[in-house]
C-alpha positions as CSV (number, residue, x, y, z in Angstrom):
1,M,3.9,-18.6,6.3
2,P,3.7,-15.3,4.3
3,P,0.6,-14.7,2.2
4,R,0.6,-15.9,-1.3
5,R,1.2,-13.0,-3.7
6,R,-1.2,-12.3,-6.5
7,R,1.0,-11.7,-9.5
8,A,-0.4,-9.0,-11.8
9,D,0.1,-9.1,-15.5
10,P,3.1,-6.8,-16.4
11,D,1.2,-5.3,-19.3
12,A,-1.8,-4.6,-17.1
13,L,0.4,-2.9,-14.6
14,V,1.9,-0.6,-17.2
15,A,-1.5,0.3,-18.5
16,A,-2.7,1.0,-14.9
17,R,0.3,3.2,-14.2
18,A,-0.4,5.1,-17.4
19,A,-4.0,5.6,-16.4
20,V,-2.9,7.0,-13.0
21,D,-0.2,9.1,-14.5
22,G,-2.8,10.5,-17.0
23,G,-4.9,11.8,-14.1
24,D,-8.1,9.9,-14.8
25,P,-7.7,6.3,-13.6
26,D,-10.6,3.9,-13.7
27,R,-11.6,1.7,-10.8
28,A,-9.9,-1.4,-12.3
29,S,-6.6,0.4,-12.6
30,L,-6.7,1.7,-9.1
31,K,-7.6,-1.7,-7.7
32,L,-4.8,-3.4,-9.6
33,L,-2.2,-0.9,-8.4
34,V,-3.4,-0.9,-4.8
35,R,-3.3,-4.6,-4.6
36,H,0.1,-4.8,-6.3
37,Y,1.7,-2.4,-3.9
38,L,0.0,-3.8,-0.8
39,D,1.3,-7.3,-1.9
40,E,4.7,-5.8,-2.4
41,L,4.7,-4.3,1.1
42,A,3.6,-7.7,2.6
43,E,6.3,-9.5,0.6
44,R,9.1,-7.1,1.5
45,S,8.1,-6.7,5.2
46,P,6.2,-9.9,6.2
47,G,4.4,-9.9,9.5
48,A,1.1,-9.2,11.0
49,S,1.6,-6.3,13.4
50,V,0.2,-3.6,11.1
51,E,-2.9,-3.8,8.9
52,V,-2.8,-1.5,5.9
53,R,-6.2,-0.7,4.5
54,V,-7.0,1.0,1.2
55,P,-10.8,0.8,1.0
56,P,-12.6,-0.3,-0.9
57,Y,-9.8,-2.1,-2.8
58,A,-7.8,-4.2,-0.4
59,A,-6.0,-4.6,2.9
60,V,-3.0,-6.6,4.1
61,Q,-1.2,-7.4,7.3
62,A,2.5,-6.7,7.2
63,I,5.5,-5.5,9.3
64,P,7.2,-7.8,11.8
65,G,6.1,-7.6,15.5
66,V,3.2,-8.6,17.6
67,R,1.0,-11.0,15.7
68,H,-2.7,-10.1,15.3
69,T,-5.3,-12.8,15.3
70,R,-8.7,-11.3,16.4
71,G,-10.4,-7.9,16.5
72,T,-8.7,-4.7,15.6
73,P,-4.9,-5.1,15.0
74,P,-2.4,-3.4,17.3
75,A,-1.6,-0.9,14.5
76,V,-3.8,0.2,11.6
77,V,-3.0,2.4,8.6
78,E,-5.8,3.6,6.3
79,T,-5.6,5.8,3.2
80,D,-7.2,6.3,-0.2
81,A,-6.0,4.6,-3.4
82,L,-4.2,7.5,-4.9
83,T,-2.4,8.4,-1.7
84,W,-1.3,4.7,-1.3
85,I,0.0,4.5,-4.9
86,A,1.9,7.8,-4.5
87,L,3.5,6.6,-1.3
88,A,4.5,3.3,-2.8
89,R,6.0,4.9,-5.9
90,G,7.9,7.5,-3.9
91,E,5.9,10.4,-5.3
92,L,4.7,11.4,-1.8
93,S,6.6,11.1,1.5
94,W,5.0,9.5,4.6
95,T,5.6,12.8,6.5
96,D,3.8,14.9,3.9
97,A,0.9,12.5,3.7
98,V,0.5,12.5,7.5
99,A,0.8,16.3,7.6
100,G,-1.8,16.6,4.9
101,H,-4.2,14.3,6.8
102,R,-4.2,11.9,3.9
103,I,-3.4,8.9,6.2
104,R,-5.2,7.7,9.3
105,A,-2.6,5.7,11.4
106,S,-2.8,4.4,15.0
107,G,-0.6,2.0,17.0
108,E,3.0,1.9,17.8
109,R,4.2,0.4,14.5
110,A,1.9,2.5,12.3
111,D,4.7,4.6,10.9
112,L,5.4,3.1,7.5
113,A,8.2,5.6,6.5
114,P,11.0,3.0,6.9
115,Y,9.2,0.7,4.5
116,L,8.3,3.2,1.7
117,P,8.7,3.8,-1.1
118,L,8.3,0.4,-2.7
119,G,9.0,1.5,-6.3
120,A,9.6,4.7,-8.1
121,G,8.0,6.0,-11.2
122,P,5.9,4.4,-13.9
123,G,8.4,1.7,-14.9
124,A,9.0,0.4,-11.4
125,S,7.5,-2.8,-10.0
C-alpha cells in the first residue's frame, strides 16, 4: 500500500514557492515544499527501492524494485532542500546537480533523472 500523502494547503504552497523564488525562504517554506515534492515523487513512482533524503526536513522511499525493510536501503539519494526543490521543479537537471556535487547518490536505482522534474515553475503542483 502506498504511503498516505500529506496534502498541503494550496495557498501555503503558493506562498512557499514565492518565498523560495524571492531568494530568502524561511524554514517553514522549505519544509513544506520539500515534503510536498517528496510526497509527489512517492505518489508518482511508488516503491521502496530508493530512499530519498532531504535533511533535516523529510525522507521517503519510492521507485519500484527491491523492497527495503531494514538497515540501509539498496539505494540512497541525499541532497539539500534548495537542490531538491530545483530538481522537482525542473530548474536544475539531475546531471548538473550530480556534476556540481549537490547530490549524494549510491545504489543501482539511485539515478532519479527518469522521475524528475515533478512540476515546473511557481504555479506547478
